[in-house]
C-alpha positions in Angstrom: 60.0 195.6 141.6 58.4 197.8 138.9 55.3 199.8 139.9 52.8 201.3 137.6 49.9 203.7 138.4 46.9 204.0 136.2 43.6 205.9 136.3 40.1 205.6 134.9 36.7 207.2 135.6 33.5 205.5 136.4 30.1 206.6 135.1 28.5 209.1 137.4 25.8 206.8 138.7 25.8 205.7 142.4 24.0 202.4 141.6 26.5 201.5 138.9 29.4 202.5 141.2 28.0 200.2 143.9 27.7 197.4 141.5 31.3 197.9 140.2 32.6 197.9 143.8 30.7 194.7 144.5 32.3 192.9 141.5 35.7 193.9 142.9 35.1 192.5 146.4 35.3 189.0 144.9 36.7 189.0 141.3 36.2 185.9 139.2 38.9 183.3 139.9 40.0 183.3 136.2 40.5 187.1 136.3 42.7 186.8 139.4 44.7 184.1 137.7 45.1 186.2 134.5 46.4 189.0 136.6 49.0 186.9 138.5 50.0 184.9 135.4 50.9 188.1 133.6 53.5 189.0 136.2 51.4 191.3 138.4 52.4 190.6 142.0 50.1 193.1 143.7 47.2 195.3 142.5 45.2 197.9 144.4 42.4 200.1 143.2 41.3 203.2 145.1 38.2 205.4 144.3 37.4 209.0 145.0 33.9 209.9 143.6 34.1 208.6 140.0 37.9 208.6 139.7 39.7 205.3 140.1 43.4 205.0 140.8 45.2 201.6 140.3 48.6 200.7 141.7 50.3 197.6 140.1 53.4 196.0 141.3 55.0 193.5 138.9 57.9 191.2 138.5 60.7 192.0 136.1 59.1 189.9 133.2 55.9 191.9 133.1 55.0 193.9 130.0 51.8 195.6 129.0 52.1 194.1 125.5 52.3 190.6 126.9 49.4 191.2 129.2 47.3 192.6 126.3 48.0 189.5 124.2 47.1 187.2 127.1 43.9 189.1 127.7 42.9 188.9 124.0 43.4 185.1 124.1 41.2 184.7 127.2 37.4 184.5 126.7 36.9 185.0 130.4 39.0 188.2 130.5 37.1 189.4 127.4 33.7 188.7 129.1 34.9 190.5 132.3 36.2 193.5 130.3 32.9 193.8 128.3 31.0 193.7 131.6 33.2 196.4 133.1 32.4 198.7 130.2 28.9 199.1 131.7 30.6 201.0 134.6 33.6 202.6 133.1 34.0 206.0 131.5 37.2 206.7 129.5 39.1 209.8 130.5 38.9 212.8 128.2 42.3 212.4 126.7 42.5 208.6 126.8 43.7 206.9 123.6 40.8 205.8 121.3 39.5 202.5 122.6 41.6 202.8 125.8 40.3 202.4 129.3 42.9 202.5 132.1 45.5 205.2 131.3 49.1 204.9 132.6 50.0 207.9 134.8 53.4 209.6 134.8 55.3 209.9 138.1 56.0 213.5 138.9 57.3 213.3 142.4 58.9 210.8 144.9 60.1 211.5 148.4 
């Protein structure tokens, strides 16, 4: 089962961070469906200070391109992503317009 790790920063504002976490305690049903329909079988997000770390486990048919096309076609996903922009701060070297950045695995025991 493929696994991907991504990272992103939140804006350094305790109130915004609390709001962001509240949204993630009960994501919208359409967002959950868009995640699972894309082939993501498990997703976890961890936070330290303003840094977020996401672990995604996927089925063999998952691709980031397919997920991006599905997201572009969904008005609910676009509404969610626009809302999340209020809280998120792109990393210094993130691609222009990018948010979550794919991390490289450098070690495995």
